[in-house]
C-alpha positions in Angstrom: -42.0 44.8 18.9 -41.2 42.9 15.9 -37.4 42.5 15.0 -36.4 44.4 11.9 -33.8 41.7 11.0 -35.7 38.5 11.1 -39.2 37.6 10.4 -38.7 34.4 12.5 -38.3 36.3 15.7 -40.3 38.7 17.9 -38.5 40.8 20.3 -40.0 42.7 23.3 -38.7 45.7 25.2 -36.3 46.3 22.6 -35.1 49.7 21.2 -31.8 49.5 19.3 -30.9 46.4 21.5 -30.2 48.1 24.8 -31.5 51.1 26.1 -31.3 52.8 29.5 -32.2 50.5 32.4 -33.9 47.8 30.1 -33.9 44.1 30.4 -32.2 42.0 27.8 -34.1 41.1 24.5 -36.4 38.0 24.7 -36.2 36.1 21.5 -39.1 33.7 20.6 -39.8 31.5 17.7 -42.9 32.6 15.8 -44.7 30.1 13.4 -44.5 32.2 10.0 -45.7 29.6 7.5 -47.1 30.7 4.2 -50.7 31.6 4.7 -50.5 31.7 8.5 -51.0 35.4 8.5 -49.4 37.9 11.2 -48.7 36.2 14.4 -49.1 38.2 17.7 -47.3 37.5 21.0 -49.2 37.8 24.3 -47.0 37.8 27.4 -48.6 36.6 30.8 -47.7 38.1 34.1 -45.4 35.2 34.9 -43.2 35.8 31.8 -44.7 33.0 29.8 -45.4 33.7 26.1 -48.2 32.6 23.9 -48.6 33.0 20.0 -52.0 34.3 19.1 -53.2 33.2 15.6 -55.7 35.2 13.6 -58.7 33.1 14.8 -57.8 33.8 18.4 -56.3 30.6 19.3 -53.2 30.5 21.5 -50.1 28.5 21.6 -47.7 28.5 24.3 -44.1 29.1 23.3 -40.8 27.9 24.8 -38.3 30.5 25.5 -35.5 30.3 23.2 -32.2 28.8 24.5 -29.0 31.0 23.5 -25.7 29.6 23.8 -22.4 31.8 24.2 -22.0 31.3 20.4 -25.3 33.2 19.8 -24.6 36.0 22.5 -23.4 39.4 21.7 -21.8 39.6 25.0 -23.8 42.6 26.3 -24.2 40.8 29.7 -27.7 42.2 29.9 -29.4 38.8 30.2 -27.3 37.5 33.0 -28.9 39.7 35.5 -32.5 38.9 34.9 -34.2 35.8 35.9 -37.1 36.3 33.3 -34.6 36.3 30.3 -32.4 33.7 28.6 -29.6 32.8 31.1 -26.1 32.2 30.0 -25.1 29.7 32.5 -21.2 29.8 32.1 -21.5 33.5 33.4 -22.9 34.3 36.5 -22.3 34.8 40.2 -23.2 31.3 40.8 -20.0 30.1 39.1 -18.0 32.5 41.5 -19.9 31.0 44.5 -19.0 27.4 43.4 -15.2 28.3 43.3 -15.2 30.0 46.6 -17.3 27.2 48.2 -14.7 24.5 46.8 -11.8 26.7 48.3 -13.3 26.4 51.8 -13.2 22.6 51.7 -10.1 22.2 49.7 -6.6 21.7 51.2 -4.3 24.7 51.0 -2.2 23.4 48.0 -5.4 22.6 46.1 -7.2 26.1 46.5 -7.5 28.4 43.5 -6.2 31.9 43.7 -9.4 33.9 42.9 -9.0 37.2 41.2 -11.8 39.7 40.6 -11.5 42.6 38.2 -13.9 45.7 38.4 -14.5 48.1 35.6 -14.8 52.0 36.2 -18.3 51.6 34.6 -19.7 49.0 37.0 -18.3 50.8 40.0 -20.0 54.0 38.8 -23.3 52.2 38.5 -23.0 50.5 42.0 -21.9 54.0 43.4 -25.2 55.4 42.2 -27.2 52.4 43.7 -25.7 52.6 47.0 -25.2 56.5 47.2 -21.5 56.3 47.6 -18.7 58.3 46.0 -16.4 56.2 43.5 -13.4 55.9 45.9 -15.5 54.5 48.8 -17.3 52.1 46.4 -14.0 50.8 45.0 -12.6 50.0 48.6 -15.9 48.6 49.9 -16.1 46.3 46.8 -12.6 45.3 47.6 -13.6 44.5 51.1 -16.8 42.6 50.2 -15.1 40.4 47.7 -12.4 39.6 50.1 -14.9 38.9 52.7 -16.4 36.2 50.7 -13.3 34.4 49.8 -11.6 36.5 46.8 -7.8 37.0 47.0 -7.4 40.0 45.0 -9.5 42.7 43.4 -8.1 44.7 40.6 -9.3 47.8 38.5 -9.2 47.6 35.0 -8.7 51.1 34.4 -5.0 50.1 34.9 -5.2 47.3 32.2 -6.9 50.1 29.9 -3.8 52.1 30.0 -2.2 49.4 27.9 -5.0 49.0 25.7 -5.0 53.0 24.9 -1.2 53.0 24.2 -1.2 50.0 21.8 -4.4 51.5 20.0 -2.4 54.8 19.7 0.7 53.1 18.3 -1.3 50.8 16.0 -3.3 53.8 14.4 0.0 55.6 13.7 1.5 52.6 12.1 -1.6 52.0 10.0 -1.9 55.9 9.0 1.9 55.8 7.7 1.2 52.6 6.0 3.7 50.6 7.9 1.4 48.1 9.2 0.2 44.8 7.7 -1.3 45.3 4.2 -4.4 43.4 5.3 -4.9 46.1 8.2 -6.8 49.0 6.6 -8.1 52.6 7.4 -10.3 53.6 8.9 -9.3 51.8 12.2 -12.4 50.5 14.3 -12.0 50.2 18.1 -11.9 46.7 19.5 -12.8 47.2 23.2 -16.5 46.3 22.9 -17.3 42.6 23.2 -20.8 43.1 21.6 -19.4 44.9 18.6 -16.7 42.4 17.9 -19.2 39.3 18.3 -21.3 41.1 15.7 -18.3 41.9 13.3 -17.1 38.3 13.3 -20.7 36.9 12.9 -22.1 39.2 10.4 -19.7 41.1 8.2 -16.2 39.2 8.5 -14.7 40.3 5.2 -16.0 43.7 5.3 -15.2 44.7 8.9 -12.3 42.5 10.3 -9.5 44.1 8.3 -10.5 47.6 10.0 -10.7 46.5 13.5 -8.0 47.4 15.9 -5.9 44.4 17.1 -5.3 46.0 20.5 -6.8 43.9 23.2 -9.7 45.2 25.2 -8.9 46.2 28.9 -10.8 42.9 29.8 -8.3 41.0 27.8 -5.3 42.7 29.0 -6.3 42.2 32.5 -6.2 38.6 31.7 -2.8 38.7 30.3 -1.5 40.7 33.2 -3.3 38.3 35.9 -2.4 35.0 34.1 1.1 35.9 32.9 2.7 38.7 34.9 0.8 38.3 38.2 1.0 34.6 38.2 4.9 34.6 38.1 4.8 36.8 41.3 2.8 33.9 43.1 3.8 30.9 44.8 0.8 29.0 43.1 1.1 28.0 39.3 -0.8 29.7 36.7 -3.1 26.7 36.5 -4.4 27.5 40.1 -5.5 31.0 39.2 -9.2 31.4 38.7 -11.0 34.2 36.7 -14.5 33.8 35.3 -14.5 32.6 31.5 -14.6 35.3 28.6 -17.7 35.2 26.6 -16.1 37.9 24.2 -14.0 35.1 22.8 -16.7 32.5 22.3 -17.2 33.6 18.9 -13.7 32.8 18.0 -12.4 29.5 16.5 -9.5 29.8 18.9 -10.0 31.0 22.2 -7.2 33.0 24.0 -6.0 31.3 27.3 -5.4 34.7 29.0 -8.7 36.2 27.8 -10.8 37.6 30.7 -13.8 39.9 31.2 -15.3 41.9 34.0 -17.6 39.5 35.5 -19.7 39.6 37.6 -21.0 42.8 36.3 -22.8 45.4 38.4 -26.2 43.7 38.4 -24.6 40.5 39.5 -22.5 42.2 42.2 -25.8 43.6 43.4 -27.5 40.3 43.5 -24.5 38.8 45.3 -24.6 41.5 47.9 -28.2 40.8 48.5 -27.8 37.0 48.9 -25.0 37.4 51.3 -27.0 39.8 53.3 -24.6 42.6 53.0 -25.0 46.2 52.4 -22.3 47.9 50.6 -22.8 51.2 52.3 -22.3 49.7 55.7 -19.0 47.7 54.8 -15.6 49.0 56.2 -13.3 50.2 53.3 -10.4 48.0 52.5 -7.0 49.3 50.7 -7.2 48.9 46.9 -5.0 46.2 45.3 -2.4 46.9 42.8 -0.8 44.7 40.4 2.6 45.9 41.0 4.5 47.7 43.8 4.9 50.9 41.9 1.4 51.0 40.8 0.0 51.3 44.3 -2.7 53.8 44.7 -5.1 55.0 47.4 -7.9 56.0 45.0 -9.2 54.7 41.5 -8.3 56.4 38.4 -9.9 56.7 34.9 -9.2 58.3 31.7 -10.6 61.4 29.9 -12.7 61.2 26.8 -16.1 59.7 27.9 -17.5 56.7 29.6 -16.4 54.2 27.1 -12.7 54.5 27.8 -12.0 57.7 25.8 -10.3 55.8 22.8 -11.1 58.3 20.2 -9.7 61.2 22.3 -6.5 59.4 23.4 -5.7 58.2 19.8 -6.7 61.7 18.3 -4.3 63.5 20.6 -1.4 61.1 20.2 -1.9 61.0 16.2 -2.0 64.9 16.0 1.2 65.2 17.9 3.0 62.1 16.5 2.0 62.6 12.8 1.7 66.3 12.5 3.4 67.9 15.4 0.1 69.6 16.6 -0.6 69.6 20.2 -4.4 69.3 20.9 -5.4 71.0 24.1 -9.2 70.4 23.8 -11.0 67.8 21.7 -14.2 69.4 20.1 -17.0 66.9 19.1 -19.5 67.8 16.6 -22.8 66.0 16.7 -24.3 64.5 13.7 -27.6 63.0 13.1 -28.1 61.9 16.6 -26.3 62.1 20.1 -24.6 58.8 19.6 -22.9 59.8 16.5 -20.3 62.6 16.7 -17.2 63.5 14.8 -13.9 65.2 15.5 -11.7 66.9 12.9 -8.0 68.1 12.9 -7.5 70.9 10.2 -4.6 72.9 9.1 -4.9 75.7 6.8 -8.2 74.5 5.5 -6.9 70.9 4.9 -8.5 67.8 7.0 -5.6 66.0 8.5 -7.6 63.7 10.8 -11.2 62.6 10.6 -12.6 60.7 13.6 -15.9 59.6 14.8 -17.8 57.9 17.7 -20.6 55.6 16.6 -22.7 54.2 19.5 -25.6 51.6 19.1 -26.5 49.2 16.4 -28.5 51.8 14.3 -25.3 53.9 13.8 -23.1 50.8 13.5 -25.3 49.5 10.5 -24.9 52.9 8.7 -21.1 52.7 9.2 -21.2 49.3 7.9 -23.0 50.4 4.7 -20.5 53.2 4.3 -17.5 50.8 4.5 -19.2 48.5 1.9 -19.8 51.3 -0.6 -16.2 52.6 -0.1 -17.8 56.1 1.3 -16.4 56.1 4.8 -14.8 59.4 5.3 -13.0 58.5 8.7 -9.6 57.5 9.6 -10.7 56.2 13.1 -14.0 55.2 14.6 -14.8 54.5 18.3 -17.4 51.9 18.1 -19.7 50.7 20.8 -22.6 48.5 20.7 -24.7 50.1 23.5 -26.4 53.6 22.8 -24.7 55.9 25.2 -21.7 53.6 25.4 -20.3 51.5 28.3 -22.2 53.4 30.8 -25.4 52.2 29.5 -24.1 48.5 29.2 -26.5 45.6 29.6 -24.8 44.8 33.0 -25.5 48.0 34.5 -27.9 48.3 37.4 -31.6 49.0 36.8 -33.7 51.3 38.8 -37.5 50.7 38.6 -38.2 54.0 40.2 -35.7 56.1 38.2 -36.3 56.9 34.6 -33.6 55.4 32.4 -32.2 58.8 31.1 -31.9 60.1 34.7 -30.2 57.0 36.0 -27.8 57.3 33.1 -27.0 60.8 34.0 -26.3 59.9 37.5 -24.0 57.1 36.5 -22.1 59.6 34.2 -21.7 62.2 36.8 -20.2 59.8 39.3 -18.1 58.2 36.6 -16.7 61.8 35.9 -15.6 62.5 39.5 -12.8 59.9 39.3 -9.2 61.5 38.7 -8.1 60.9 35.2 -4.5 60.3 33.9 -2.8 59.9 30.7 -1.9 56.4 30.0 1.7 57.1 29.4 1.9 58.8 33.0 0.1 55.9 34.8 2.2 54.6 37.7 3.6 51.2 36.9 2.9 51.2 33.1 6.3 51.8 31.8 7.9 49.6 34.3 5.8 46.7 33.1 6.6 47.5 29.5 10.2 47.0 30.4 10.1 44.2 32.9 7.3 42.2 31.8 6.8 43.0 27.8 10.6 43.5 27.1 9.7 46.9 25.7 7.1 48.7 23.6 6.7 47.0 20.2 8.5 43.7 21.2 7.2 40.4 20.0 6.1 39.6 23.5 4.0 42.7 23.8 2.6 42.0 20.3 1.6 38.6 21.6 0.2 39.5 24.8 -1.5 42.8 24.1 -2.7 42.2 20.6 -5.3 39.6 19.1 -6.8 38.5 15.6 -10.3 37.9 14.4 -11.9 35.3 12.5 -15.2 35.4 10.5 -17.6 32.9 12.1 -19.8 30.6 10.2 -22.9 30.0 12.1 -24.9 26.8 11.9 -28.3 27.5 10.8 -30.9 27.5 13.5 -34.0 29.2 14.5 -31.9 31.9 16.3 -30.0 32.9 13.1 -30.4 36.5 12.9 -29.5 38.2 9.6 -28.4 41.9 10.5 
């Protein structure tokens, strides 16, 4: 279908960028010179593209090359051989490091750390018909079998991201934050959303985005700062895959990390290794600190995208108004990916929150902000329709309808035991011994970030959204 954003591009298999179990977008340059008429695209069985003119002539098109600076970091294209590859992010990079470790002297080997998201774990659990706990243990066993040293769950790092998001919102609501940080507060956990904001609406959106780092970035800080200090090796010998979420930044965070490989890449790696996840013997789960040891994975209430709206809403209601919220009630708006939550007292609206998933709803949100008509105090924004459980890196199932597959992933994701971030084992200990207390300069430096509007060089891939 034709892109609604640029006449220079045609995009196939595209519905709001990412729909359940779809491949990534496939951009192609199309000759749209004056008088040339409407160009059509013909796709051969081998995946090659031809531009078809009005007189029936055909011209083969080259696939567009996308760098990390063009990418919205949905990770969907990394899992498909037919789509544009981002070569800096794949299981091949992991293979190179593990292979180099096998031949390197002991003091020259890199300490390989893998971080797994609850969403990827749920996707793999569906594929291999396992429960989430067995999936987590078997993934740990698999990665260690091929040479990784530690496998961590980013649900632990998400505790810090949620707590910092809660505190930041209260500061902004009370007017105690930097004057350049405005309401409504918009979440910062989705890399695709952040790339979009930095590249397209910098002056409009960046003052509103929460500075709390995403769970991926917090895990990077934990591993390369706290965890590195506990190891005999130096920080330089740690290896985590590079983070495409910072590719749009003029300054890249040394501690930034992301959950790579995603579920699709893990499945491919399992296939290439000739390993069935279901047949592996489970291994004990790794923990970043002794007091955080766990026998099963954990998660957070509030939906498959991390529960930012729900946790911030509950905390703000209690902290700002002394109201204990036992149940958060969502009210659907114009579509299932746009919902709102309201806290009222004696007919007065105290807090007005919303969740906006998918670029269709994001664009409407941006227009409201530009016109000064956004009624919300806080918005949980995610680039993918249906949120992170429908992310581009999740596994596809050709024989299962996309919506049905998503429902299965949501069901298994919901089976994991949830806990409040302030009650999670090890979190308060790390705030004291690693971060020198909540609200400290060190906590601000390691758990928060900044954003920069990106001026993109003109190219055939410049998409005006």
